[in-house]
C-alpha positions in Angstrom: 181.0 13.0 42.0 180.9 10.1 44.3 183.2 10.6 48.3 185.9 8.9 48.7 186.2 8.0 52.5 189.4 6.7 54.1 189.2 5.0 57.3 191.9 6.9 60.2 195.1 5.1 59.8 194.9 5.9 56.2 194.6 9.6 56.9 197.2 10.0 59.4 198.7 12.7 57.0 195.7 14.8 57.3 194.7 13.8 61.3 198.4 15.0 61.8 197.8 18.3 60.4 194.8 19.2 63.1 196.9 19.5 65.6 197.3 23.4 66.4 194.4 24.2 64.5 191.1 25.9 65.9 187.5 24.3 65.4 185.1 26.5 63.7 182.3 24.3 63.9 180.3 21.3 63.6 177.4 20.1 61.6 175.5 17.1 61.3 174.0 16.5 57.7 170.3 15.4 58.2 168.0 13.7 55.7 165.4 13.6 58.3 163.9 16.5 59.5 165.1 16.8 63.1 161.9 17.6 64.9 160.3 14.4 63.5 163.6 12.4 64.9 162.3 12.5 68.8 159.2 10.4 68.2 160.2 8.6 65.4 163.5 7.0 66.9 162.7 7.4 70.6 166.0 9.8 70.9 166.0 13.0 73.0 166.2 16.4 71.5 169.5 17.5 73.1 171.0 14.5 71.5 169.9 14.7 67.9 173.3 16.6 67.1 175.4 14.1 70.0 173.6 10.4 69.2 171.4 10.7 65.6 173.5 8.8 62.8 174.4 11.3 60.1 177.2 12.9 58.2 179.5 15.5 60.3 181.2 18.4 58.6 184.1 18.9 60.7 185.1 22.4 60.3 188.9 23.8 61.4 190.9 27.3 60.8 192.4 27.7 57.6 188.7 26.6 55.6 189.6 23.4 56.1 186.9 21.4 56.3 186.2 17.0 56.6 183.4 15.0 56.3 183.4 12.2 58.9 180.9 9.2 58.8 181.0 5.5 59.4 181.4 2.1 57.7 179.5 0.0 59.1 181.3 -2.8 56.9 184.6 -1.7 58.6 182.9 -0.9 62.0 184.7 2.3 61.5 185.4 6.0 61.8 185.5 7.3 58.1 187.0 10.7 57.1 187.4 12.8 53.3 188.3 16.0 52.6 185.6 16.0 50.2 181.9 17.5 51.0 178.6 16.1 50.5 176.7 17.0 47.5 173.7 19.1 48.1 171.3 15.6 48.7 170.0 12.7 46.8 166.9 14.1 44.0 164.1 14.7 45.9 166.0 14.7 49.3 166.5 17.7 51.7 169.4 17.7 53.8 169.1 19.5 57.4 171.8 20.9 58.9 172.0 20.6 63.0 175.2 22.5 64.2 176.7 21.3 67.7 175.7 25.1 68.9 171.8 24.3 68.0 169.7 25.5 71.6 167.1 22.4 71.0 168.8 19.8 69.3 172.7 19.9 70.5 173.9 19.6 74.8 175.2 22.8 75.6 178.7 20.9 76.7 179.4 21.1 72.9 179.8 25.1 72.6 183.0 24.8 74.7 184.8 22.9 71.3 184.2 26.0 68.7 187.3 28.2 69.4 189.3 25.4 70.7 192.8 24.2 70.1 193.7 20.7 69.2 196.6 20.0 70.9 196.5 15.6 70.1 194.9 13.5 68.1 194.1 10.0 68.8 192.9 6.8 67.4 191.0 4.1 68.9 190.9 0.4 67.7 188.1 -1.8 69.4 189.0 -5.3 70.2 186.8 -7.3 68.3 184.2 -9.3 70.6 183.8 -12.1 67.5 185.2 -13.7 64.9 183.2 -11.6 62.2 184.8 -8.3 63.6 188.4 -9.6 63.8 188.0 -9.4 59.9 187.4 -5.7 60.3 189.1 -2.5 61.0 187.3 -1.0 64.0 188.9 1.9 64.0 186.1 3.1 66.2 187.2 6.8 67.0 189.2 9.7 66.2 190.1 11.4 69.5 190.4 15.0 69.9 192.5 16.3 72.5 191.7 20.2 73.2 193.5 23.2 75.0 190.4 23.4 77.1 191.3 20.0 78.5 188.3 18.0 77.5 188.4 15.3 74.8 186.2 15.3 71.9 185.3 11.7 70.4 184.1 10.9 66.4 183.1 7.6 67.3 181.5 4.5 65.9 179.2 3.5 68.1 181.3 4.1 71.1 178.1 5.4 73.4 176.8 2.5 73.1 178.6 -0.3 71.5 176.3 -0.5 67.9 177.7 0.7 64.5 176.1 4.1 65.0 178.3 7.2 64.2 177.9 9.3 67.6 179.8 12.7 68.3 180.5 12.4 72.5 183.4 13.5 74.7 185.6 10.6 76.5 184.0 10.5 79.7 180.9 9.4 78.0 181.9 6.3 76.5 181.2 3.3 79.2 184.3 2.0 81.2 183.5 -1.5 79.3 183.9 0.4 76.2 187.1 1.9 77.2 188.8 -1.4 78.6 188.3 -2.4 75.6 190.0 -0.2 73.1 193.7 0.3 72.0 195.1 3.9 71.9 197.3 4.9 68.8 198.7 8.6 69.1 199.1 10.5 65.6 201.6 12.4 65.5 202.4 16.2 63.7 204.6 16.0 60.7 
């Protein structure tokens, strides 16, 4: 089955329902062996979870699991209620949890068990005429009851179109200034 992804602004009912939910976990679904990623891609071992562009399974209480990825054509994060298939023929999927002691940073442990207080969509200002035609919904910000704000992002760590998971404080100041916030209200 082909997965159907939606832009965050087309997924507002679901995002609004996240408010009050507890985060059970986050899992990256990699087609590359995480052990090979640092040498192949020049990425620190502890940043594989947060910075290696691959779909993310975002699990909430009430057995809700969402798949999150990026659509580079739209320069946007995209979301789906469907889960990815077990993989492509002859390809294995490697799962890296946010709590992984090697391939994730310890700071992500504080997300598991946190309650979502608010959801925000970040829309980047276009840098050029080509980007004006794209959705540019570069991040879904998730404000948590522990004071942190998790961001599921399309390039907000470095201005690229790679999918990253980070905290709002990790977004460079110039990128923060080039974003508009659209608050999602629960139903």
